C-alpha positions as CSV (number, residue, x, y, z in Angstrom):
1,M,0.1,0.0,-0.1
2,P,1.6,3.4,-1.0
3,I,1.2,5.3,2.1
4,L,4.7,6.9,2.0
5,L,2.8,9.7,-0.2
6,P,4.3,10.3,-3.5
7,Q,4.6,13.8,-4.9
8,R,2.0,12.7,-7.5
9,P,0.2,9.4,-7.9
10,N,1.5,7.2,-10.7
11,I,-0.5,3.7,-10.3
12,C,-3.8,2.9,-11.7
13,S,-6.4,2.7,-9.3
14,V,-8.2,-0.2,-11.0
15,C,-5.4,-2.0,-12.6
16,H,-2.3,-1.0,-11.0
17,Q,-0.5,-0.4,-14.0
18,K,1.3,2.8,-14.6
19,A,-0.9,6.1,-14.5
20,F,-0.1,9.6,-15.3
21,G,-3.0,11.4,-13.6
22,Y,-6.6,11.8,-12.8
23,N,-9.2,10.7,-15.7
24,Y,-13.1,10.9,-14.5
25,D,-11.9,12.1,-10.7
26,V,-9.7,8.7,-10.2
27,V,-6.1,8.1,-10.8
28,S,-6.1,5.6,-13.6
29,C,-4.3,4.8,-17.0
30,N,-5.2,5.3,-20.3
31,A,-6.5,1.8,-20.7
32,C,-9.0,2.2,-17.8
33,K,-10.1,5.3,-18.8
34,M,-11.1,4.2,-22.4
35,F,-12.9,0.9,-20.9
36,F,-14.8,3.1,-18.5
37,R,-15.9,5.6,-21.4
38,R,-16.8,2.7,-23.7
39,A,-18.6,0.7,-20.9
40,T,-20.7,3.7,-19.9
41,T,-21.6,4.7,-23.6
42,E,-22.2,0.8,-24.5
43,K,-24.2,0.4,-21.2
44,I,-22.6,-3.0,-20.5
45,D,-24.9,-5.4,-19.3
46,E,-22.7,-8.5,-18.4
47,H,-22.4,-10.6,-15.0
48,C,-19.2,-11.9,-13.2
49,K,-19.5,-15.9,-13.7
50,K,-17.7,-15.8,-10.3
51,D,-20.6,-13.9,-8.8
52,G,-18.5,-10.8,-8.1
53,K,-15.7,-12.5,-6.6
54,C,-13.0,-12.0,-9.2
55,F,-10.9,-10.6,-6.7
56,D,-9.0,-13.2,-5.0
57,G,-5.5,-13.1,-4.3
58,D,-2.9,-12.5,-1.3
59,D,-1.4,-9.2,-2.7
60,L,-4.6,-6.7,-2.2
61,W,-3.0,-4.0,-4.9
62,Q,-1.6,-6.6,-7.3
63,T,-5.3,-8.1,-7.6
64,R,-7.1,-7.2,-10.6
65,P,-10.8,-7.6,-12.1
66,K,-10.5,-10.6,-14.1
67,C,-14.0,-9.9,-16.2
68,R,-15.6,-6.6,-17.7
69,A,-18.3,-6.5,-15.1
70,C,-16.1,-6.7,-12.1
71,R,-13.8,-4.1,-14.0
72,Y,-16.7,-2.0,-14.3
73,R,-18.0,-2.2,-11.0
74,K,-14.4,-1.3,-9.6
75,C,-14.5,1.8,-11.6
76,L,-17.7,2.8,-10.5
77,D,-16.8,2.2,-6.6
78,L,-13.7,3.9,-6.9
79,G,-15.8,7.1,-8.0
80,M,-15.4,7.2,-11.6
81,R,-18.1,9.1,-13.0
82,H,-18.8,10.2,-16.8
83,Q,-19.3,13.4,-18.0
84,Q,-21.1,14.1,-21.2
85,S,-19.2,15.4,-24.0
86,T,-20.1,18.8,-25.6
87,D,-20.6,18.7,-29.6
88,S,-17.0,20.3,-30.1
89,D,-15.7,17.3,-27.8
90,T,-17.8,14.9,-30.0
91,S,-16.7,16.4,-33.1
92,S,-13.2,16.6,-32.6
93,E,-13.1,12.4,-31.4
94,T,-15.1,11.5,-34.6
95,S,-13.3,13.7,-37.4
96,E,-10.6,12.2,-38.9
97,P,-6.8,14.4,-39.2
98,S,-6.1,15.8,-42.4
99,S,-3.8,14.0,-44.4
100,K,-2.1,17.3,-46.1
101,R,-1.1,18.7,-42.3
102,P,0.7,17.5,-39.6
103,V,-1.1,17.1,-36.4
104,V,0.3,18.5,-33.4
105,V,-0.8,16.8,-30.1
106,T,-0.5,18.7,-27.0
107,V,-0.4,17.1,-23.7
108,Q,-1.4,18.6,-20.7
109,K,0.5,18.0,-17.3
110,P,-2.4,16.7,-15.1
111,I,-2.6,18.9,-12.0
112,V,-2.5,16.9,-8.7
113,T,-3.0,19.0,-5.7
114,Q,-2.6,17.9,-1.9
115,V,-6.3,17.4,-1.7
116,H,-6.3,14.7,-4.7
117,I,-3.3,13.2,-2.5
118,D,-5.1,12.9,0.9
119,S,-8.2,11.7,-0.7
120,R,-6.3,8.9,-2.7
121,L,-4.6,8.0,1.1
122,L,-8.1,7.7,2.5
123,Q,-9.5,5.8,-0.6
124,Q,-6.5,3.2,0.1
125,I,-6.7,2.9,4.1
126,T,-10.7,2.2,3.8
127,Y,-10.4,-0.5,1.2
128,L,-7.8,-2.0,3.5
129,N,-10.2,-1.8,6.5
130,Q,-12.9,-3.3,4.5
131,V,-10.7,-6.2,3.4
132,R,-9.9,-6.9,7.2
133,N,-13.4,-6.8,8.0
134,E,-14.6,-9.3,5.4
135,I,-12.3,-11.4,6.1
136,Y,-12.7,-11.4,9.6
137,H,-16.3,-12.6,9.6
138,V,-14.9,-16.1,7.8
139,I,-11.4,-16.5,9.1
140,N,-11.3,-19.8,10.3
141,V,-7.7,-21.3,10.8
142,L,-6.1,-23.4,13.2
143,E,-2.4,-22.2,13.9
144,D,-0.2,-20.8,16.3
145,P,2.7,-18.9,14.6
146,S,4.8,-16.0,16.3
147,F,5.8,-12.8,14.9
148,V,9.0,-14.2,13.4
149,D,7.1,-16.7,11.6
150,L,4.5,-14.3,10.1
151,V,7.7,-12.1,9.2
152,A,9.2,-15.2,7.4
153,R,6.2,-16.8,5.7
154,E,4.6,-15.7,2.6
155,P,1.2,-13.6,2.9
156,Q,-1.9,-15.7,4.0
157,L,-4.8,-13.5,3.2
158,G,-5.8,-15.6,0.1
159,I,-5.8,-18.6,2.8
160,Y,-7.6,-16.8,5.6
161,K,-10.6,-15.8,2.7
162,R,-11.2,-19.6,2.4
163,P,-12.0,-20.8,5.7
164,D,-11.6,-24.3,7.1
165,N,-15.2,-25.1,8.1
166,N,-14.2,-28.4,9.4
167,I,-12.7,-27.1,12.7
168,C,-14.7,-28.2,15.9
169,W,-13.3,-25.7,18.4
170,E,-14.7,-27.2,21.2
171,N,-12.5,-30.2,20.6
172,T,-9.5,-28.6,20.2
173,E,-7.0,-27.2,23.1
174,R,-8.0,-24.2,22.6
175,R,-11.9,-25.1,23.6
176,L,-13.5,-21.9,21.8
177,K,-12.9,-20.0,18.5
178,P,-10.0,-17.4,19.3
179,W,-11.3,-14.5,17.9
180,G,-8.8,-12.5,19.6
181,S,-5.7,-14.5,18.1
182,L,-7.5,-14.6,14.4
183,G,-7.9,-10.9,15.0
184,V,-4.2,-10.2,15.6
185,L,-3.3,-12.5,12.8
186,L,-5.5,-11.1,10.5
187,V,-4.1,-7.3,11.2
188,A,-0.6,-8.7,10.9
189,E,-1.3,-10.0,7.4
190,V,-3.0,-6.7,6.4
191,I,-0.1,-4.7,7.4
192,K,2.2,-7.0,5.5
193,T,0.6,-5.7,2.5
194,M,1.6,-2.0,2.9
195,D,4.5,-0.5,0.7
196,F,6.4,1.1,3.7
197,Y,6.2,-2.7,5.8
198,K,8.1,-4.0,2.5
199,E,10.8,-1.3,2.7
200,L,11.6,-2.2,6.3
201,L,14.2,-4.5,7.5
202,L,13.5,-7.9,8.7
203,S,14.1,-7.2,12.3
204,D,12.2,-3.9,12.1
205,R,9.1,-5.7,10.7
206,V,9.1,-8.3,13.9
207,I,9.4,-5.0,15.9
208,L,6.5,-3.5,14.3
209,L,3.9,-6.2,14.1
210,K,4.6,-7.8,17.6
211,S,3.7,-4.1,18.9
212,V,1.1,-2.8,16.8
213,A,-0.8,-5.3,15.7
214,F,-2.5,-6.3,19.1
215,K,-3.6,-2.6,19.6
216,S,-4.7,-2.1,15.9
217,H,-7.2,-5.1,16.3
218,H,-8.5,-3.9,19.6
219,L,-9.2,-0.9,17.8
220,C,-10.5,-2.1,15.0
221,I,-13.1,-4.4,16.4
222,A,-14.0,-1.7,18.8
223,Y,-14.9,0.5,16.0
224,D,-16.7,-2.5,14.2
225,S,-19.1,-3.0,16.8
226,Y,-19.6,1.2,17.6
227,A,-20.7,1.3,13.7
228,K,-23.2,-1.2,14.6
229,K,-24.6,1.1,17.5
230,L,-23.2,-1.4,19.8
231,G,-22.3,-0.4,23.5
232,R,-19.3,-3.2,23.6
233,V,-17.4,-5.5,21.5
234,F,-19.4,-8.4,19.5
235,A,-17.9,-11.2,17.5
236,P,-18.1,-10.0,14.0
237,T,-20.7,-12.8,13.4
238,G,-23.1,-10.9,15.9
239,G,-22.7,-13.6,18.6
240,E,-20.3,-13.3,22.0
241,M,-16.6,-13.4,21.7
242,F,-16.9,-16.0,24.6
243,P,-18.7,-19.2,25.3
244,D,-22.0,-18.3,27.2
245,V,-20.8,-20.6,30.3
246,L,-18.2,-17.9,31.2
247,F,-20.5,-15.5,31.5
248,Q,-22.3,-17.2,34.3
249,I,-19.0,-17.3,36.5
250,P,-19.1,-13.9,38.0
251,K,-15.5,-13.3,38.2
252,C,-15.1,-14.2,34.8
253,K,-18.3,-12.1,33.4
254,S,-16.8,-9.2,35.4
255,I,-13.0,-9.1,33.9
256,I,-14.9,-10.2,30.1
257,M,-16.9,-7.1,30.3
258,D,-14.1,-4.8,31.1
259,L,-12.3,-6.3,28.1
260,L,-15.2,-6.0,25.8
261,T,-16.6,-2.5,27.0
262,T,-13.0,-0.5,27.4
263,P,-12.1,0.3,24.0
264,V,-15.8,1.3,22.9
265,K,-16.2,3.8,25.3
266,P,-14.2,6.6,24.0
267,L,-15.5,6.0,20.4
268,L,-19.0,6.2,21.6
269,D,-18.2,9.8,24.0
270,L,-16.5,11.5,21.1
271,K,-19.3,10.1,18.3
272,L,-15.9,9.0,16.1
273,T,-16.3,9.2,12.4
274,E,-14.9,6.5,9.8
275,N,-12.1,8.9,8.3
276,E,-11.0,9.7,12.1
277,F,-10.8,6.0,12.9
278,L,-9.1,5.1,9.8
279,L,-6.5,8.0,10.4
280,L,-5.7,7.0,14.1
281,N,-5.4,3.2,13.3
282,M,-2.4,4.3,11.0
283,I,-1.0,6.7,13.5
284,V,-1.4,3.5,15.9
285,I,0.5,1.3,13.2
286,C,2.9,3.6,12.1
287,N,4.5,4.2,15.7
288,P,8.3,5.6,15.2
289,G,8.8,5.5,18.9
290,L,9.1,1.8,19.1
291,G,12.1,0.4,20.7
292,D,15.0,-0.9,18.8
293,L,13.9,0.1,15.5
294,S,16.5,0.8,13.1
295,P,17.1,4.7,12.4
296,R,15.8,4.1,8.7
297,G,12.8,2.1,10.1
298,Q,12.2,5.1,12.4
299,R,12.2,7.5,9.4
300,K,9.7,5.4,6.9
301,I,7.4,5.1,9.6
302,G,7.7,8.5,11.2
303,N,6.7,10.1,8.0
304,I,3.7,8.1,7.4
305,Q,2.6,8.9,10.8
306,K,3.2,12.5,10.5
307,E,1.3,12.6,7.2
308,C,-1.8,10.8,8.9
309,A,-2.0,13.0,11.8
310,R,-1.6,16.2,9.7
311,L,-4.6,15.1,8.0
312,L,-6.6,14.0,11.1
313,F,-6.0,17.4,12.4
314,Q,-7.0,18.9,9.5
315,I,-10.6,17.0,9.4
316,C,-10.9,18.0,13.4
317,M,-10.2,21.8,12.3
318,R,-12.6,21.4,9.3
319,D,-15.6,20.0,11.1
320,D,-15.0,22.4,14.3
321,P,-12.8,25.4,13.9
322,I,-13.0,26.2,17.7
323,G,-13.1,22.8,19.3
324,G,-10.8,21.1,16.7
325,P,-7.6,20.9,18.7
326,V,-9.2,19.7,21.9
327,R,-10.9,16.9,19.6
328,Y,-7.8,16.0,18.0
329,M,-5.9,15.4,21.2
330,N,-9.0,13.4,22.8
331,I,-8.8,11.0,19.8
332,L,-5.1,10.2,20.3
333,A,-5.8,9.7,24.1
334,I,-7.7,6.7,22.7
335,D,-4.2,5.1,22.5
336,N,-4.2,5.1,26.3
337,S,-7.5,2.5,26.6
338,L,-5.5,0.6,24.1
339,N,-2.4,0.0,26.2
340,R,-4.8,-0.6,28.9
341,Q,-6.2,-3.7,27.0
342,R,-2.7,-5.3,27.3
343,H,-3.0,-5.7,31.1
344,V,-6.8,-6.6,31.1
345,T,-5.9,-9.5,28.5
346,D,-3.6,-10.6,31.0
347,Q,-6.1,-10.7,33.6
348,V,-8.6,-12.6,31.4
349,V,-6.3,-15.3,30.7
350,T,-5.7,-15.6,34.4
351,T,-9.1,-15.6,35.7
352,L,-10.0,-18.3,33.0
353,R,-7.6,-20.5,34.5
354,D,-8.0,-20.3,37.7
355,C,-12.0,-20.3,37.5
356,W,-12.6,-22.3,34.1
357,A,-10.1,-24.2,32.5
358,P,-6.2,-24.5,34.5
359,G,-4.8,-25.1,30.9
360,F,-6.4,-22.5,28.8
361,F,-4.6,-22.3,25.7
362,F,-2.9,-18.8,25.2
363,S,-1.5,-18.0,21.6
364,K,2.0,-17.0,20.6
365,V,0.9,-13.8,18.9
366,L,-1.1,-12.9,22.2
367,T,1.6,-13.9,24.4
368,E,4.3,-11.7,22.5
369,S,1.6,-8.9,22.1
370,Y,0.5,-8.0,25.8
371,C,3.8,-8.6,27.0
372,P,6.6,-7.8,24.5
373,Q,8.9,-6.6,27.1
374,L,9.3,-10.0,28.9
375,T,12.2,-11.9,28.9
376,E,12.5,-14.8,26.5
377,D,12.4,-17.3,29.8
378,K,9.3,-15.7,31.0
379,K,7.6,-16.2,27.5
380,Q,8.3,-19.5,27.4
381,E,7.1,-19.8,30.9
382,I,3.6,-18.6,30.2
383,L,3.4,-20.8,26.8
384,M,4.4,-23.9,28.8
385,K,1.4,-23.2,31.0
386,S,-0.9,-22.8,28.3
387,K,0.2,-26.4,27.2
């Protein structure tokens, strides 16, 4: 994902080939511009043979529409709008150049403003969040990788899109579907598709995923429930994140409700908008202050965070010129409740082991996420207790 903002967009939003500017209000190449014009003029009435599911790949930004119907729908989804040509435009397109005089073609340099760049950024992170949300509804994999494993292996989003429906979680050592672990894995895989991630050192990638995937996951699921006008976090399917039996154990219910309500409350209090959430999530992910990052990694991540913070502040000031600075600081303060989730998660695991299942399984990504500062010996001790 090209979050590191270029001076001028040069990738077609539809097919991801080289582009030179905006056509029909969207960054696109000449081929997609001509396709959209023909499709609009001819009023194509085609249907996708895969029921609109042509997009199926691990690299979100290299996946292209595989049929005319999906290509045209993607053009519309990206905001392409056809404007009727004037008579002079039509005549200039249909008339043939005279063979007796040379034809001079003047190519006007496209004008790309900061508004265009900011709009493109929001389109990209909106799309990534939609992908995350859709896959979170269906993800169903039985695995326990560490963050080092996640960095070393190939992208898994294509696999996550095709759930293993043969898994019976009650019969596994986990005893319940691990929505938390699956969500952290999914966020990590989404981050791996971003262009700035691919430019980081391997050591920086591990530090980044280990430090931010957990927090980003909790922010995302909090916003998912908030967007549905719910007062606490629910599973993406609409049910509970934990089995009903745990809500019948007073001590378990108390700590679980704390875990599920804490991240949603500040969103409700602020009435957070989608764009504010998306930019805050990128600010959380792109944290140059993470310990042990290389100077190069700090610069790359820091530049992205600055751009997202600038745009978030601009949105706050646009919507409320007087209270904008205060709202901006309150939005950034949501990060404090996300940090608290690490401690609460530790309490949840301890309580479940004490009151429900002594051998309750705790995945590697959660162990490494909520206590990244622990020594390797301590991490191994926690992992051994979960076995």
